[in-house]
C-alpha positions in Angstrom: 77.5 8.8 -6.5 75.2 11.5 -7.4 75.7 13.9 -4.1 71.9 13.5 -3.1 72.4 9.8 -3.4 76.0 10.3 -1.2 74.1 12.3 1.8 70.7 10.2 1.8 72.3 6.9 2.0 74.0 7.8 5.5 71.2 6.9 7.7 72.6 9.1 10.1 72.6 12.2 8.3 69.1 11.8 6.8 67.8 11.5 10.3 69.5 14.5 11.7 69.4 16.6 8.6 66.4 18.0 7.8 67.7 19.6 4.5 69.0 16.2 3.4 65.6 14.8 4.2 64.0 17.6 1.9 66.6 17.2 -0.9 66.0 13.5 -1.4 62.6 13.7 -1.3 62.6 16.2 -3.7 65.1 14.0 -6.1 62.6 11.3 -5.5 59.8 13.2 -6.6 61.4 14.8 -9.5 62.6 11.3 -11.0 59.0 10.1 -10.3 57.3 13.0 -12.2 59.9 12.5 -14.9 58.9 8.6 -15.0 55.1 9.6 -15.6 56.1 11.8 -18.4 57.6 8.2 -20.4 55.8 7.0 -23.1 53.4 4.3 -23.1 55.7 2.6 -26.1 58.7 3.1 -24.5 57.2 1.6 -21.1 55.9 -1.3 -22.8 59.1 -1.7 -24.4 61.2 -1.7 -21.4 58.7 -3.6 -18.7 61.3 -4.4 -16.2 61.5 -1.3 -15.3 59.5 -0.3 -12.3 57.4 2.7 -13.9 54.3 2.6 -11.7 56.2 2.4 -8.6 58.2 5.1 -9.6 55.3 7.4 -10.3 53.4 5.9 -7.4 55.8 7.4 -5.0 56.2 10.7 -6.8 52.5 11.0 -5.9 52.8 9.9 -2.5 55.6 12.4 -1.6 54.2 15.6 -3.8 50.8 15.2 -2.2 52.1 14.4 1.4 49.2 11.4 1.7 51.2 10.2 4.4 54.4 10.5 6.3 57.4 8.5 4.8 60.2 7.4 7.1 63.6 8.2 6.6 64.7 4.7 6.5 62.2 4.3 3.4 63.8 7.1 1.7 67.4 5.9 2.5 66.4 2.8 0.9 65.2 4.0 -2.3 68.3 6.4 -2.5 70.7 3.6 -1.8 69.1 0.4 -3.5 66.5 1.7 -5.8 68.0 4.8 -7.4 71.2 2.7 -8.7 69.2 0.5 -10.4 66.9 2.6 -12.2 70.3 4.4 -13.2 71.3 1.3 -14.6 67.8 0.4 -16.7 67.6 4.1 -18.0 71.5 4.0 -19.1 70.6 0.9 -21.2 67.5 2.3 -22.5 69.5 5.4 -23.7 71.8 3.4 -25.2 69.3 1.3 -27.3 67.6 4.7 -28.7 68.5 5.9 -31.9 70.5 8.9 -32.4 68.4 12.3 -32.9 68.2 13.7 -36.1 
């Protein structure tokens, strides 16, 4: 488990520590930003990944459209990130070796 994931899935720590809150939100923002740069071809080939939602949460967090509750951040980190990590590992394994 990644350190950000370890800390942010502890609801009490997430609620009590603004540094953990900021780190978890920034981590999710970075993932969403990266997802927005994935090619359309790769997105179509792996339609099971929630590309739109991943990019969308980045926009919401980065631009502060609304306050995101700590339990939502905790849920994304605890539930969605592990699923995404598994999906990305499968995608990476299916890509041809560079060179």
